[in-house]
Residue, then its C-alpha position, 0 to 999 in steps of 0.5 A: m566822171k559826172k561829178t568831175l565834169l560837173f565840178s569843173f564847169f562850176f570852177i570855170l564859171m566862177l573863174v569867168n565871174t571872178q575875172a569880170q569882177e576884177v575888170k569892173i569899172p570904177s564909179h568915176w574917172p581918175d581926176a588926172f590921167f598921164s599917158g606916159d612917154h610915147g615917141k617924137m610926135h605929139v598926141q592928137g586925140m583921145a577916145l573913152d571906152k566907158k563900159n570896159g574902162f579903156i583909154y585910147l590915145s593917138f600919137t600921130d604914128r601910133l595908137v596907144k590903149m590904156n586901163l585907168s590904172g595908167r598901165m599900157v595895155g597895148s599899142v599899134s604902131g607902123f603908121i607913116g601917115h597922121l593918126g589924128d583925133l579919135d572917137f569910140n563908136d558905141e554901136d559897134g564897139r570900135i574906135y574911129g580916127s582920122l588918118e592921113y597920107k599927103n605930101d604937104a609940110i606935115g606929110k613930109g615932116i612926119k616922114k622925115t621924122l620916121g625916116k621914111e620916103e614911101n607914097a610920094g605924090v600919093n594922097g589919101f584920107y581915111i577913116a582908121i577903125f580899130d577893133g580895140a579888143k584885139i589891141v593886147h600888146s605893144d607895137m602891134d603892126a598896122e598893116t599886118e595884124d587883123l585889127l584895123r580897117t580903112v575907109y577912103l573919103t573921096e570928098v576930101v581927096q577931091d577938094y585937097e587936089a582941086e585947084v581954084a581961083v583966088g583973086d588973079n592966082l590959081i591956088s591948090h586945095r579947095f576951102a584950103c582943105s588940108g585933110i581931115d583931123g577933127l572927128t565925132f559921133a553925133p545925132s543929126i544936128g537940129s533934130s529931135n532924133l538923138d537915138k541915131k548917130y552919125l559920124y562928123v569928120a572936120y577938114g584941116i584948113y591951111g591958115d593962109l592969110e592971102r586967101d578969102d576962101n579959108d574962113h569957114q570950117v568944113i565938117l562932113k556927115y557920114d552914116v557908117s551903118n553900111w561901111s563894112k562894104y567899104e573897109k579894107q585893110l591898110s596897105q601904105d604901099n598901095l593905098h586903096t580907094s574903097g569908100p563912099k563917094k559923097p558925104l550925107e551932108k557938107y556943112f560950114v561954119k564961120t570961125g575965121n581963120t584957123r591953122y589946120g582947122i578943127q583939131n579936135l571935135a567932140y559931141d557932148s550928150l548932156t548939152g547936145n552941142l559940139f565942141a571944136a578945139v583949134y589952133k588959133g588963126s592969124k588974120t587980124q580982122f578976126p578974134n582968133f578964138d581957140l575953142f568954138v561950141i556948134d549948136g546941136h539944136k539949130k538946123p543948118r541954114r542955106s547960106q553962101i560962101p566965097s569959093d573959086n572967086k564966086k559965091i557958092k551955095v552951102k549949109t551952115l551951122s550955128m555957133l552957140q550964143a554964148g561966150p564973148k562975141d567979136s563986134d565986128t564979125g559976130i563971131r562968138g568963141w573962147h580963148f582957151k589954151w588947151g583942147a587942140t590935142g584932146i577934148q573928150p566929155l565924160g558926162d554931167g558936164l565934166f570933160y578930159i582935156s589934154h595937156n600936152e608937153k615934151g619931156d626932158n627926154g625929147l619924148q612926147r606925153t600928155t596929161l589928161y585933167k578934168y574940167r567942168w563945162v562953164g560957157d559963160s562970158q569969161n570961161s569956157f571951162i574951169r579945172e577941177n583938180 
């Protein structure tokens, strides 16, 4: 009997070791990675679990989990809001994403595409937190299965619902806030302590040409280490309000006008900088770049910006002193077609950048291509393959 038990123990141990070897992560990531087709709404962002070799993609109303061979491992669906940019938190091994419920053109467009009319008149902006280990098959339900928690961002809702004076008019949305999209984990900007990471969340910014208070990006900073007290299961029929009342910091970055703000925000540990990809704006007094790099080494500065027909005191972040510089505004950045639907550092100066498209069948897809960061006066990224 003892021999039988001993043999069974060693057999199980060998099986576990064999399975661990089978999922060993390749020494380098694929040069190109195809997502396959995923619904009618385009890709919003990506997160990489580098330790376990998984790629997570947001397709607006669903989260897709894939392995490095290009096989879909599972997905989470059922969102009637806007699931945006993603990042992987190495501290807790979970995927964080921006999640919006609102009744502007974007929110109404999503509901129309999905044939839904829930939450009319109710706005909610959340950080969605996924337990990737529990995503094991397709079309897992975002509300009923125990794999997703959400945290409410009061600051964003207050700015979104506020009314401010612009000239002689009273206009909705302080700082032209349209919600949230780009996010990333990064150390304190301007600090030498690189061990502690914080969550940075960027506002969407309406590209209204008649406003003078929408020419800065807005980025909130949060410490998520104590967020377990806020985390709630998602209920889209009854949106909760559990979350921090204020961010640790609120930063502003002068980029000039953009269309819906920072779409993708990514911290690169090699350079120590934050990469911000946008849909370029239309105000002719600005250079209207597609890509900006925030200098992660320079401490935030105190400044003033216009809001509600007055100047208000804020903390501003600095642009990296590289790339083309607009002579009139001093704004620096690059014209770069890709990145707004996904930009992710891989290490050693390499990045995955999303090339999204609609297939002939009308379904959305993306290919992640490997790029190398250059950051000179002509080029931002150069494609590796």
